[in-house]
VOFI-201646 format. One record per atom (N, C-alpha, C): residue number from 1; atom name; z, x, y. Coordinates in pm, 1 decimal. Each point is the difference from the previous one (the first is absolute). Last residue first. Example, Ala and Ser with C-alpha at 12.3 -4.5 7.8 and 13.67 -1.06 7.14 Angstrom:
// VOFI-201646
- torse; drenro; up; east; north
- 2; N; 708.0; 1285.0; -225.0
- 2; CA; 6.0; 82.0; 119.0
- 2; C; 73.0; -77.0; 109.0
- 1; N; -7.0; 29.0; -572.0
- 1; CA; 0.0; -89.0; 119.0
- 1; C; 0.0; 90.0; 120.0
// end
This chain:
// VOFI-201646
- torse; drenro; up; east; north
- 130; N; 13954.2; 4812.9; 493.1
- 130; CA; 104.4; -114.2; -24.2
- 130; C; 93.0; -48.9; 48.8
- 129; N; -232.6; 416.0; -24.1
- 129; CA; -34.9; -54.3; 68.2
- 129; C; 1.3; -141.2; 45.4
- 128; N; 142.0; 355.1; -316.3
- 128; CA; 67.8; 22.0; 137.4
- 128; C; -53.7; -120.9; 75.9
- 127; N; -180.1; -20.5; -434.6
- 127; CA; 117.3; -31.1; 8.0
- 127; C; 66.7; -4.5; 145.5
- 126; N; -395.8; 223.9; -104.5
- 126; CA; -17.2; -178.3; -10.8
- 126; C; 129.2; -12.8; 33.6
- 125; N; -24.6; 397.5; -78.3
- 125; CA; -63.1; 26.5; 119.1
- 125; C; 0.0; -144.3; 62.1
- 124; N; 112.1; 149.9; -439.9
- 124; CA; 136.3; 11.4; 96.4
- 124; C; -57.3; -41.3; 87.0
- 123; N; -222.2; -209.2; -423.5
- 123; CA; -17.8; 115.8; 77.4
- 123; C; 124.8; 11.3; 128.6
- 122; N; -7.0; -303.5; -394.3
- 122; CA; 14.5; 14.9; 100.4
- 122; C; -69.0; 66.2; 53.5
- 121; N; 11.2; -173.1; -525.7
- 121; CA; 50.2; 113.1; 87.2
- 121; C; -108.2; 19.2; 143.0
- 120; N; 183.6; -349.3; -439.2
- 120; CA; -104.8; 79.0; 83.9
- 120; C; -5.0; 52.8; 98.2
- 119; N; 124.2; -153.7; -530.1
- 119; CA; 72.9; 52.7; 130.1
- 119; C; -109.3; 10.9; 104.3
- 118; N; 70.6; -355.4; -431.9
- 118; CA; -132.8; 122.5; 53.3
- 118; C; 112.9; 38.1; 90.7
- 117; N; 205.9; -234.2; -465.0
- 117; CA; -59.6; 5.9; 100.8
- 117; C; -49.8; 120.6; 102.4
- 116; N; 137.9; -273.9; -505.1
- 116; CA; -55.5; 98.3; 60.4
- 116; C; -1.4; 5.5; 162.5
- 115; N; 359.2; -248.7; -308.2
- 115; CA; -92.8; -16.2; 45.6
- 115; C; -70.5; 142.6; 103.1
- 114; N; 370.1; -5.8; -256.3
- 114; CA; -20.4; -35.2; -73.0
- 114; C; -197.2; -67.6; 75.1
- 113; N; 180.5; 465.9; 76.3
- 113; CA; 58.1; -89.4; 27.4
- 113; C; -44.4; -138.7; -75.3
- 112; N; -35.8; 541.2; -200.6
- 112; CA; 34.6; -56.9; 187.1
- 112; C; 44.5; -132.9; -27.7
- 111; N; 26.0; 311.8; -350.7
- 111; CA; -160.5; -68.2; 40.3
- 111; C; -17.3; -79.3; 82.4
- 110; N; 392.0; 193.6; -177.8
- 110; CA; -71.3; 114.7; 16.6
- 110; C; -144.8; -67.1; 49.3
- 109; N; 348.8; -291.1; -139.5
- 109; CA; -9.1; 28.5; 123.3
- 109; C; -67.8; 182.7; 59.7
- 108; N; -52.0; -459.0; -405.0
- 108; CA; 2.4; 172.0; -8.3
- 108; C; 5.0; 34.4; 188.5
- 107; N; 30.4; -502.3; -199.8
- 107; CA; -68.0; 98.3; 83.6
- 107; C; 91.8; 116.7; -30.4
- 106; N; 202.0; -377.4; -141.3
- 106; CA; -122.7; 51.5; -118.1
- 106; C; -70.8; 129.6; 86.4
- 105; N; 329.6; -261.5; 221.9
- 105; CA; 62.3; 82.0; -121.1
- 105; C; -114.1; 45.1; -33.2
- 104; N; -138.0; -311.2; 257.9
- 104; CA; 68.2; 52.6; 68.2
- 104; C; 35.3; 153.5; -108.4
- 103; N; -137.6; -407.0; -208.5
- 103; CA; -67.3; 60.6; 86.2
- 103; C; 18.1; 108.8; 89.6
- 102; N; 293.7; -266.5; -149.2
- 102; CA; -13.3; 61.7; -128.5
- 102; C; -109.4; 90.7; 25.2
- 101; N; 136.9; -285.4; 350.7
- 101; CA; 120.0; 93.7; 25.8
- 101; C; -43.8; 87.6; -187.7
- 100; N; -262.7; -384.4; 149.5
- 100; CA; -19.1; 146.5; 109.5
- 100; C; 104.0; 87.3; -45.2
- 99; N; 48.6; -386.6; -260.6
- 99; CA; -111.8; 88.3; -38.6
- 99; C; -72.2; 141.5; 108.4
- 98; N; 443.6; -296.5; 89.4
- 98; CA; -12.1; 57.7; -162.2
- 98; C; -165.7; 69.3; -6.6
- 97; N; -0.8; -276.6; 353.6
- 97; CA; 54.1; 96.6; 26.1
- 97; C; 78.2; 101.6; -114.4
- 96; N; -305.3; -375.0; -115.3
- 96; CA; -27.3; 15.8; 93.2
- 96; C; 109.5; 160.9; 65.6
- 95; N; 120.0; -332.1; -232.2
- 95; CA; -96.7; 48.9; -95.8
- 95; C; -76.0; 72.5; 62.8
- 94; N; 331.7; -250.0; 229.6
- 94; CA; 27.3; 55.6; -72.2
- 94; C; -79.1; 89.3; -69.1
- 93; N; -149.2; -300.4; 260.7
- 93; CA; 2.9; 108.4; 68.7
- 93; C; 99.0; 96.4; -76.0
- 92; N; -157.3; -373.8; -208.1
- 92; CA; -90.5; 51.8; 0.0
- 92; C; 17.2; 141.9; 100.8
- 91; N; 316.3; -283.4; -137.7
- 91; CA; -53.8; 59.0; -81.9
- 91; C; -69.2; 74.9; 33.8
- 90; N; 112.7; -340.9; 308.3
- 90; CA; 106.4; 114.1; 11.4
- 90; C; -69.0; 121.0; -93.2
- 89; N; -288.0; -386.0; 50.1
- 89; CA; 17.0; 122.1; 84.3
- 89; C; 73.6; 143.2; 8.0
- 88; N; 84.4; -415.2; -304.3
- 88; CA; -128.1; 75.1; -40.8
- 88; C; -26.4; 126.0; 130.8
- 87; N; 330.1; -358.5; 88.4
- 87; CA; 62.0; 90.4; -128.1
- 87; C; -143.9; 87.9; -44.6
- 86; N; -102.0; -269.5; 346.9
- 86; CA; 88.1; 82.3; 26.8
- 86; C; 87.5; 94.3; -87.9
- 85; N; -305.1; -367.8; -139.4
- 85; CA; -63.1; 115.8; 103.2
- 85; C; 73.1; 143.2; 17.7
- 84; N; 260.7; -413.9; -193.7
- 84; CA; -89.2; 67.8; -82.4
- 84; C; -96.6; 134.8; 86.3
- 83; N; 248.8; -351.3; 289.1
- 83; CA; 88.0; 119.5; -94.3
- 83; C; -59.1; 84.8; -102.6
- 82; N; -257.7; -301.2; 199.9
- 82; CA; 1.3; 112.8; 107.8
- 82; C; 120.1; 66.2; -61.3
- 81; N; -117.9; -375.2; -253.4
- 81; CA; -139.3; 77.0; -8.9
- 81; C; 24.0; 123.5; 86.2
- 80; N; 318.7; -311.3; 59.2
- 80; CA; 95.6; 47.4; -175.1
- 80; C; -177.2; 102.7; -3.6
- 79; N; 16.3; -267.5; 389.2
- 79; CA; 125.9; 83.1; 17.2
- 79; C; -11.6; 61.2; -137.1
- 78; N; -341.4; -350.0; 22.7
- 78; CA; -11.9; 108.5; 60.5
- 78; C; 126.3; 155.9; 37.6
- 77; N; 72.0; -448.6; -246.2
- 77; CA; -106.5; 145.8; -100.6
- 77; C; -43.7; 70.0; 128.3
- 76; N; 293.8; -348.1; 213.2
- 76; CA; 92.4; 100.6; -134.1
- 76; C; -80.7; 104.0; -73.9
- 75; N; -198.7; -306.1; 304.9
- 75; CA; 55.0; 127.4; 80.1
- 75; C; 86.4; 72.4; -115.5
- 74; N; -248.1; -368.7; -145.2
- 74; CA; -83.9; 61.2; 70.2
- 74; C; 60.4; 190.0; 38.0
- 73; N; 260.3; -407.3; -103.5
- 73; CA; -25.2; 70.1; -156.0
- 73; C; -116.0; 104.5; 78.2
- 72; N; 199.3; -249.1; 314.3
- 72; CA; 69.0; 66.6; -4.3
- 72; C; -37.8; 86.3; -145.6
- 71; N; -307.1; -335.0; 184.8
- 71; CA; 49.2; 129.9; 135.5
- 71; C; 88.3; 91.4; -67.6
- 70; N; -35.9; -401.5; -234.1
- 70; CA; -144.6; 55.1; -14.0
- 70; C; 46.9; 133.7; 82.0
- 69; N; 272.4; -315.1; 53.2
- 69; CA; 22.2; 67.5; -122.4
- 69; C; -110.5; 53.3; 2.3
- 68; N; 93.0; -4.7; 468.1
- 68; CA; 38.3; -110.8; -73.5
- 68; C; -15.6; 76.6; -174.3
- 67; N; 244.4; 155.0; 494.7
- 67; CA; -119.7; -3.1; -106.1
- 67; C; -39.0; -76.6; -90.2
- 66; N; 320.5; 106.8; 446.8
- 66; CA; -54.8; -153.7; -70.4
- 66; C; -155.4; 5.5; -80.5
- 65; N; 396.7; 339.7; 174.4
- 65; CA; -153.6; 8.3; 58.3
- 65; C; -65.1; -148.3; -56.4
- 64; N; 458.7; 35.0; -64.5
- 64; CA; -25.9; 84.9; 105.1
- 64; C; -116.2; -0.7; 13.7
- 63; N; 117.4; -215.3; -383.3
- 63; CA; 48.7; -33.8; 96.8
- 63; C; -17.6; -1.3; 104.9
- 62; N; -259.0; 192.5; -358.4
- 62; CA; -18.9; -149.7; 0.2
- 62; C; 122.3; -35.6; 133.1
- 61; N; -22.1; 452.3; -104.9
- 61; CA; -125.3; 17.6; 20.9
- 61; C; -18.8; -224.9; 53.2
- 60; N; 404.4; 141.5; -170.4
- 60; CA; -36.0; 48.4; 155.5
- 60; C; -132.9; 2.6; 19.4
- 59; N; 121.1; -97.9; -462.7
- 59; CA; 73.5; -93.4; 127.5
- 59; C; 12.4; 52.8; 160.9
- 58; N; -141.1; 316.8; -350.8
- 58; CA; -103.6; -202.7; 15.6
- 58; C; 33.3; -76.8; 114.8
- 57; N; 224.7; 428.3; -88.2
- 57; CA; -99.5; 0.4; 59.1
- 57; C; -43.8; -122.3; -5.9
- 56; N; 343.7; -20.3; -261.0
- 56; CA; 56.3; 28.0; 167.4
- 56; C; -121.2; 14.0; 84.5
- 55; N; -59.0; 9.8; -482.1
- 55; CA; 45.3; -120.9; 75.1
- 55; C; 48.7; -16.0; 141.4
- 54; N; -62.2; 373.7; -264.2
- 54; CA; -127.1; -49.3; 50.3
- 54; C; 33.1; -105.5; 59.3
- 53; N; 368.3; 234.4; -109.7
- 53; CA; -63.0; 52.7; 139.6
- 53; C; -104.0; -96.7; 37.5
- 52; N; 178.9; -116.1; -404.3
- 52; CA; 69.1; -53.6; 111.9
- 52; C; -25.6; 47.7; 128.4
- 51; N; -172.9; 119.9; -428.7
- 51; CA; -33.6; -75.5; 21.1
- 51; C; 32.6; -114.8; 172.9
- 50; N; 192.6; 438.9; -194.0
- 50; CA; -178.2; 20.0; 29.8
- 50; C; -16.2; -159.5; 39.4
- 49; N; 414.0; -12.6; -177.4
- 49; CA; -8.4; 94.8; 133.2
- 49; C; -95.6; 25.0; 54.5
- 48; N; 5.0; -358.3; -358.3
- 48; CA; 45.6; 143.5; -40.9
- 48; C; -15.3; 44.0; 177.9
- 47; N; -9.5; -479.5; -293.1
- 47; CA; -48.2; 63.5; 135.7
- 47; C; 73.5; 107.0; -33.8
- 46; N; -72.4; -350.5; -395.3
- 46; CA; 117.6; 60.0; 81.4
- 46; C; -110.1; 95.1; 86.4
- 45; N; -49.2; -537.4; -328.5
- 45; CA; -57.7; 186.6; 95.2
- 45; C; 109.2; 33.3; 65.1
- 44; N; -30.4; -247.5; -489.9
- 44; CA; 32.8; 11.3; 175.1
- 44; C; -20.4; 119.0; 77.8
- 43; N; -102.0; -141.7; -494.0
- 43; CA; -15.3; -38.7; 75.6
- 43; C; 3.2; 26.7; 187.9
- 42; N; 200.6; 97.8; -427.2
- 42; CA; 47.2; -145.6; 14.6
- 42; C; -126.5; -32.4; 75.9
- 41; N; 101.5; 485.8; -85.8
- 41; CA; -113.4; -77.5; -127.0
- 41; C; -3.1; -160.0; 41.3
- 40; N; -0.8; 240.3; 445.2
- 40; CA; 76.1; -0.2; -101.7
- 40; C; -59.6; -37.7; -94.7
- 39; N; -278.3; 187.4; 399.8
- 39; CA; 78.4; -114.9; -105.8
- 39; C; 73.5; 28.1; -75.8
- 38; N; -228.8; 210.0; 501.0
- 38; CA; 3.3; 10.6; -145.4
- 38; C; 60.7; -101.4; -69.1
- 37; N; -314.2; -16.1; 492.3
- 37; CA; 169.5; -1.4; -76.2
- 37; C; -14.4; 57.1; -123.1
- 36; N; -333.9; -12.0; 388.7
- 36; CA; -0.9; 15.5; -172.9
- 36; C; 113.8; 38.1; -14.8
- 35; N; -305.9; -201.4; 447.4
- 35; CA; 136.2; 84.2; -53.5
- 35; C; -37.9; 6.2; -163.6
- 34; N; -350.3; -167.0; 264.5
- 34; CA; 52.4; 107.5; 94.9
- 34; C; 121.5; 62.8; -58.7
- 33; N; -298.2; -344.0; -217.5
- 33; CA; -7.5; 159.3; 13.9
- 33; C; 43.3; 110.8; 69.0
- 32; N; -48.4; -534.5; -51.6
- 32; CA; -58.6; 48.9; 64.9
- 32; C; 6.5; 179.9; 7.4
- 31; N; 297.2; -272.4; -225.6
- 31; CA; -102.6; -4.4; -77.2
- 31; C; -177.0; 42.5; 75.7
- 30; N; 457.0; 104.4; 168.2
- 30; CA; -36.7; 60.1; -101.9
- 30; C; -111.7; -51.8; -51.6
- 29; N; 159.2; -168.3; 357.4
- 29; CA; -43.0; 131.5; 85.6
- 29; C; -16.7; 79.0; -211.2
- 28; N; 140.3; -459.2; 10.5
- 28; CA; -119.0; -14.0; 99.3
- 28; C; -10.1; 161.6; -68.2
- 27; N; 422.3; -116.4; -104.7
- 27; CA; -110.4; 19.3; -112.4
- 27; C; -141.7; -19.7; 30.0
- 26; N; 338.5; 62.0; 349.0
- 26; CA; -7.4; 151.6; -80.9
- 26; C; -91.8; -36.7; -125.2
- 25; N; 64.5; -377.6; 283.5
- 25; CA; -54.1; 98.2; 66.4
- 25; C; -41.6; 82.9; -79.0
- 24; N; 316.9; -272.5; -190.1
- 24; CA; -177.7; -42.2; -21.5
- 24; C; -84.7; 84.7; 121.5
- 23; N; 496.2; 31.1; 33.7
- 23; CA; -84.0; 36.2; -110.9
- 23; C; -156.5; 5.8; -30.2
- 22; N; 188.2; -75.8; 507.7
- 22; CA; 49.3; -31.2; -122.9
- 22; C; -97.3; 60.6; -139.8
- 21; N; 241.0; 241.6; 435.2
- 21; CA; -117.2; -80.8; -6.2
- 21; C; 20.1; -64.4; -142.0
- 20; N; 313.9; 322.8; 231.4
- 20; CA; -22.5; -154.7; 59.2
- 20; C; -114.5; -38.0; -4.6
- 19; N; 170.5; 422.5; -182.9
- 19; CA; -80.8; 30.4; 128.9
- 19; C; -45.7; -180.2; 22.2
- 18; N; 369.2; 83.4; -288.7
- 18; CA; -8.3; 124.0; 86.5
- 18; C; -112.9; -30.4; 137.0
- 17; N; 6.2; -335.1; -378.2
- 17; CA; 101.2; 1.0; 116.7
- 17; C; -9.9; 127.1; 23.3
- 16; N; -340.7; 41.6; -280.5
- 16; CA; 1.7; -122.4; 67.9
- 16; C; 132.3; -55.1; 135.3
- 15; N; 71.2; 358.8; -370.3
- 15; CA; -123.6; 76.1; 120.7
- 15; C; -32.7; -135.2; 71.2
- 14; N; 311.4; -123.8; -340.2
- 14; CA; 52.2; 99.7; 109.7
- 14; C; -44.9; 11.0; 99.8
- 13; N; -241.3; -219.9; -326.1
- 13; CA; 96.2; -137.2; 128.0
- 13; C; 37.1; 125.8; -1.4
- 12; N; -219.1; 197.4; -300.2
- 12; CA; -116.2; -70.8; 83.9
- 12; C; 113.9; -60.8; 95.2
- 11; N; 213.0; 393.7; -224.0
- 11; CA; -54.8; -91.2; -20.4
- 11; C; -54.0; -88.5; 50.1
- 10; N; 39.8; 549.6; 4.8
- 10; CA; 46.8; -143.9; 37.0
- 10; C; -23.9; -130.0; -38.2
- 9; N; 109.2; 569.0; -26.4
- 9; CA; -55.2; -111.7; -107.6
- 9; C; -20.3; -144.1; 31.7
- 8; N; 33.6; 600.7; 154.2
- 8; CA; 119.1; -136.0; 11.6
- 8; C; -123.0; -93.9; -88.8
- 7; N; 93.0; 546.1; -72.3
- 7; CA; -79.9; -140.2; 64.3
- 7; C; 58.6; -92.7; 14.1
- 6; N; 148.9; 541.5; 53.2
- 6; CA; -4.6; -85.7; -101.8
- 6; C; -60.0; -162.7; 86.9
- 5; N; -59.7; 518.1; 76.7
- 5; CA; 37.7; -115.0; 42.2
- 5; C; -17.8; -114.2; -91.5
- 4; N; 78.2; 545.5; -150.4
- 4; CA; -83.3; -95.1; 14.7
- 4; C; 10.1; -129.1; 101.9
- 3; N; 211.2; 471.4; 51.5
- 3; CA; -7.8; -119.9; -52.8
- 3; C; -67.2; -81.9; -17.4
- 2; N; 34.1; 512.2; 36.2
- 2; CA; -62.8; -85.6; 92.0
- 2; C; 64.7; -124.7; -89.8
- 1; N; 208.8; 507.8; -21.9
- 1; CA; -79.5; -89.8; -125.2
- 1; C; -28.8; -123.1; 145.7
// end
């Protein structure tokens, strides 16, 4: 039986220390919609492992590539759209495969192929000349 991966939950101070950034930077990323940490009943921000992965991507864009906050937002939106499109394409391919298999099984073998074909008969004399 596969075990579910336990989700970590980190407070803002821990995350800021882990990545050597100011907590205000994390708050700014949240205000701009780049990060969406969950909250406790006492309104403390909690960052999951998924939030941490997203933060690492944001920081690599900002630090390594010099992308500003607006650019990061656009890149993240495009990334989410691409993931959605990939999911939709995968679902479409699966649907097509199932449909082809279903139709192939529904065809009566005595009726011939799925697609009718014409045979061209080449006289034996013509074939020898080639």
